[in-house]
N, C-alpha and C positions, 0 to 999 in steps of 0.2 A: 610375521615377525615384524613387519613394518609398521604395523599398525598398531602392535603391543610396545614397540619403543616410542611411538608417538605419545600413547597414553600413558606411558613412563615419563617421556618430559615434560606432559601435563601435569602429571602429580608432583613431579619436582617443582615446578613453578608454583602451584597451587600451596605446596607446602612451605616455600619461601614466603608467598605472599601471604598466607596465615599470621606469620610473626611479624610481618611488616605492617600489617593492617591494626595489629594490636595498639600500634602508636597513635593513629587518630583516633580509634575507637576510645581508647584511655582519656585522651584530652576532650573527647566530646564529654563523657562522663564528668570527666573532672569541671569543665564550663559550666555544666547546667546549674549546679548552686551558686556559681559566679556570676550569672546573668543577674542575679538580685543586686550584684554590686557593678554592674556595666561592664566591667573589664572582662567577664567572660561570654559578652556577647560576640565581639569580634573572634574569640577564640572557639566559639561554637560553629560561627559560619566558615571559618577557616577549616576546621578540621572536619567539619561536614562536607565540605567541597572536596578537600584531599581524599576522605574515605570515599566517596562514591566514586571517584575515578579510579581507586585501587579496586572497588569491587567489580567495575566495568569489566575489569581483566578475569574477574571470577566467571562473571557472566559469560563472556567472550569463550573461556575455556570448557566452561557446562555445556554451551552450544555446540562448540565443536565436538564434544564427546557424545552429545545426545543427537546430532544431526538436526538441530532445531534452534531457531534463534532464541534467546532468554532476553525478553524485553525489559527494559528499564523501566521500575512501576513508579516513578517519583510524579509529583503532581507538575503540570507546567508552571514554570516561573514566568511566563510571559506577561499575565495580568498581574504579578506583583510590583509593587511601586512602593518603596519606603524602607529603611532599615528595619524598624520592628514588625513591618508586615513580612519582611523575608523569615524572619526569628520566629514569628507566629506560624507561618507555613512550615518551616523546618521540623518545629516542635509538634504540630498537629497532624503532620504526615505520617501514616501507619508505616511506610516503608523506612523512615529514619529509624524506627525500633527494631524493625525486623533486620535491619541492617547489625545493629548492634548484637542483637541475638543469634544471627550468622557469625559474628566475629567469634563470639563465644563459642559455639557448636563448632567451628571451622578448626580453633587451636585446641581442642580436645579430641572429639571423635573425629573430625575431617583431618586432622595431622595424622591420627593413627594410620586412618584408611590411606591416605594418601603416601606414607612414609614406607607402608610394608611393601610395595612392588619395587621400590628404590632400595630396600634392604635385600629383598630377595635376589635382585639384580646383582647389585655391589658384594653382597656374600658368596654369590657364584663364582663371580670374575676373583673375588679374594681366594677362594678356597681352590681355584688352578693353580694359582701360586703358592700353595701351601708347601709344594717340595722345595722351595726356595729355601725354606728354613733350614733345611739340612746343611747349606752353605754357611749360616749364620752362628755368631755365638748363641743364639736361643733355639739352637737345634736340641728338641728334647733327647733324654739319654735312651740310647739303646735304641734309636729309631731311624733306620736307613731311608736313603732318600726315597727308594721305590715305595716303602713302605707310607711315606708320607704322601707320595703320589697317588696311591692307589686311596687312601682316605680322602685325599683334596678332591680326586675326580668324583667320588661316590657323593661327597657334599655337594658338589658344583651342580652334577646331574640332580639330585633332590632339590636344590635351590633354583635350578633353572626351572623344573617341571612346577614348582609352587608358583614361581613368578608368571609362567606362561600360563597356568589353570586361574590364577586368581587375579592377575593384573586387569583384564577386561571387567569383570563385577566389581572390584572395588572401586576402579576409576569411576565406572559407571554409578552406582551408589553415591561417590561423593557429587558427581555432576546432578543427580536428582536432587540430593538435599540442599545444592547451592540455586537449582532453579525452583525448587519449592519456596524458599525463603528468600531468595534475589530477586524471582520475577515478582510480577503483578498477582497479588491475591484475587481470589473471587470477589471479595466486595469491592477492590478497586476496578476490577474488571467489569463489574456489573456497573459501577457507578459513571465509570467512562464510557460504556455503551449508551448509559440514559443519556449523559450530557451530550453523546454524538448524535443520538435520535432526536433530541429535544432541539438540538440547532439544525439537524439536516429537515425535521417538519418546520422549522420556523422560516428556512429558507425555501421550501415547496411552497410554504403558503404565501410567502412574499412573490414567489416567481408564478403561482396561480394568479395572483391578484395583478401581476403586471401584464401576463397574458389575457386576463380578461378585459384589461383596460386599454392593451393593443387592439383585440378584436372589436370594441366598442367605438374605439377611436377610427379603425379602420371603416365600419359600418355608418358610422356618422359622417365621417370625409368623404368616403367613397360612394358606397352602393345607396345612401339615404339620397346623397345630391342627383346622382342620376336618376333614381326613381322619382324625386321631386320634378326634376327636368321632364321625364317622359310622360309624367301626369299632366304638367303643363301644355307641352306639345301636343298632345292626344287632344287636350281641350280644346285648343286653337283649331285644330284640323277639325272637329268635330263642330264648332262653330262656322267654319270656311267650306264644308263640303258640299253644301248647294249654292252658295253667293260664287265661290272662286273654288272649282274643284282642282285646278292644278296648284293653287297653293296648298291645298288641303295634301293632295298627293306630296307635296314636298316634306310637309310637316311629320306625314307618317312615315316617309323614307329617313329622317332625323330621328324620329322614335324608334324605328327599326337599329339605327346605328346604334342609338343610346341603350336599347337592349342588349345588343352585343357585346357593348362596353362594360355594362353591369354584369354580365354573366363572367366577363374576364375577370373583373373584381372579385367576385363571388369565387372562381377557381384560385385565384390565387390567396384568398382568405383561407379557405379548405385546404390549401396544399399546405397553409403554415400551420395549421392544427394538425393534420394528419394527410401526409401525401397520399394520393391515389397510387402512384406507383409501387408504394410501401404495402399496401393493401392488396395490390394485384400479384405484386413478383415477388414479396419478401424482403428480407433486410439486403441479401448480396444481389439478388437483381435490382433494387433500389440504389443501392451503391454503385453498381456498373451504371446504370442510368446517369448519375450524379457525377461520375468523373467523366464520361463522355461529354458531358456539357462545359467542362471547364478548357482556358484557353491554353492548358499545357498538358504535355503526356503523362498520365497516371495509371499505372499498371494495378490491376486488382486480383488479389489472389485469396482465395478461401479454402477452407479444410475444416471438416468435421459435420457439415451440414449436406450430408449424402453426395450419391453420385450427379445427382441434376442439380444439386444446390438447392432443395425445394425444402428444407427441414426451415419450420417455422419456430419462431419465438412468441412468447406473450406481446400482446400489441402494445402495452406501455413501454417495454423493454426494447421492441423495435423501434419505436419512435424516438425514445432515448437516445438509443444508440445513433440512428440514423442523424438527428439532429447534432450530436456531439460531433458525429465525422464530418457532416456539412459544415459546422463551424470551424472545424479544423482547417478543410480544405479553403475554406473563405479567408484565413489567415494564410494559408500558403501563397494564394492568389495575390491576396493584398502587401503582404509585409517581407516576404521572404526572397523574392526575387529569383525562385527556382525555376528550372526548365523544366525538370522531371519528378515526379512522385510516385509513391508507392502506398498503396493500402492493403494491410494484411487483416483478414477477418478470420477467427479462429474459434469453433465452438468445442469447448472439451467439457468433461463430465461436472456439470455444476458450475462452469463459467463461461463466460462471452469476452474476447480478448481481442482487441482491435487497435492497431497501429498504423499510424499515419506518418508516413517519412517522406522528406524533401530533399533535395541537394541545394536549398539555398544557403544564404549568409549567416544563417544561425543566429545565436545571441537572444533569442525570444524567453522571456520570463515572465511569469503572472503577476498581474497588478491588480488590486482591488477594483471592481468594476469593469474590466476589459472582458474580453471574449475568452479566456483561459478561465478565468474566475467563475465566468457563468457555467462554462463547460463542467467544472469541478463541482458547482452547486446542485447542476441537473443531474450527475452522478450520484452525488451523496443520497439522494433520495431513494435511490434504489441500492443503497450500500455499496455503490461503486468507487472505483478510485482512479485517479488521472495522474500520470506522471510525465513529467517534460523534461527531456533531455535534449537540450540545443547549445552546444559550445559554439563559441565564436568561428565562425568560418562553414559551420555545419558539420555534418548534417542535423536536422532537427526531427526528433522524435516523438509522437503524442501517442502514450499508450494509455487505452482506456481497458479496465477492466470491470465486469459486473457479474455478479451472481445470476445464473438461470437457467432454467432446464427448459429443454425444445418441447413444444405441444406435440401429443400425441395425433396420429393421423386422423382420429374421429373428432379432435377436437382442433382441429387445422383450420385456420379462416379460410374462405373460398370465397374467391370473385365470380364465380358462376352464376348465372341466372337460369332460375327454372321457369 
């Protein structure tokens, strides 16, 4: 009963909006030929803006009925600059014409579909009051009140049965029509997907180039310097091994220290490419090890990785998730002033979700070029998303979601040695 009353309310609002939306739609059509006279340009922009906001209510209602969000299909206006550029973007946007088509469909077929549940319910309520006619001057001749009561109740039961049976399919059919015309079309979805993939590919290429430059710089400034110094030290020891054995032994000791420093540099370099702990323990174990090294109390909770948390993911996915979590924790330590933190790792069918939470001061926001923007770019290469919630005063939540599937036991990486 409650659900049907809610659907009836949606139908009432949709029927009213179908008439209201006629005004900006008519103004839009009238403004099209007037754009040649310039006076139609502001009228076109204004009517389109108002119409799109009214149709947002249709999308919300359709999404409520269908149980899923109906996205806005319009092109992003962020890149549009200039009066005539905006007009051209409106006129060439497929969604503008589909909006006008929907207004025509909604004021005809849509109006019928949404009014039927209302008519059934209001008619049933009116039929219940039919015996009141016996007390009015409009009472039918030779019709006692009890006869009108029986007729009224029979009509009310029939209309209520019709309302009960037809309201869900009628309102759902209206919602399906609205979602089909007001939501993104297949063409716009594919175009948006291509643009997203192009952007993420470019960001991945830039990220890879920066990573290669970092590795080259670390090799040149660190390992190479140690190796050159090592070669010189061993050469000096070789020259003095007969003339001054004590000095030669001192040089060899220095060479040994240089070898140790070089190995440490190589370990740091390899850790920056793919941490060994990630290969040995998997994502959950690596994150737990990462949390232990932090100067604040961080709890790690994992679900969906099996009883022993041994479920493994594809290596690139694990590395991406690890570095994003590491960067988020680094931001917590540097900027949040938090005393406690929490990491939630959740592996659900088809998606990996990670949440980094802290009780710091909050107020974080992504800025182009900072760590949060880099985390978002790294995730975009895997069709992942990053959501930041950080009100002033905290808490701050960094939520990462990335599509993935766990590896089967036969393909799980092993750190064992045969």
